[in-house]
N, C-alpha and C positions, 0 to 999 in steps of 0.2 A: 189173674194173669191172662193175657191175651194169647191168641193163636196167630201164627204167621204161616202164610202159604209160600212155599219155595219150589223151585224147579231143580230137578236133579237129573243127571245123566247116568243111567245104570245099564248094565248088561241086560238086554231084553229077555233072554232066556231065564236068567237068574231072577229078575223081577217077576216074570210071569209065574215061575215055580213058587216063589215066596208068597206072592199074592194069593195063589191057590191054597197054599198051606195055611195062610191066615184065615181065609174064608172057611176052609174046612174045620178050623179049630176055633171059630168065633173070636178071632183076634183082630183088633183094629190096627191096621198097618201103621198108621201115623203114631199111635200110642206106643207101639212096639219100638219104633225108631226113637221116640222120646226116651224110653227106658234105656235103650242102648247108649244114647248120648249121655245120660246121667251116669250110667255105669262107667263109661270111658273117662268122664271128667273126675269121678271119684277115684278111679284107678290112677289117673294122672297126678292127683293131689297126694296120694300115698307114695308115689314115686318121685316126689319133689317137683312136679310140674304144675302148671296152671296156677 
């Protein structure tokens, strides 16, 4: 599976705080977003969506 680069518009303070959190906890930000998206899709399937 390939990777895709995307541009997002996020609250600057929220992004900076979360990026720092990820760095302090050895978390790769893009992988964390991947997992969030998978979770949301699975939740949607359970609720009759997607």
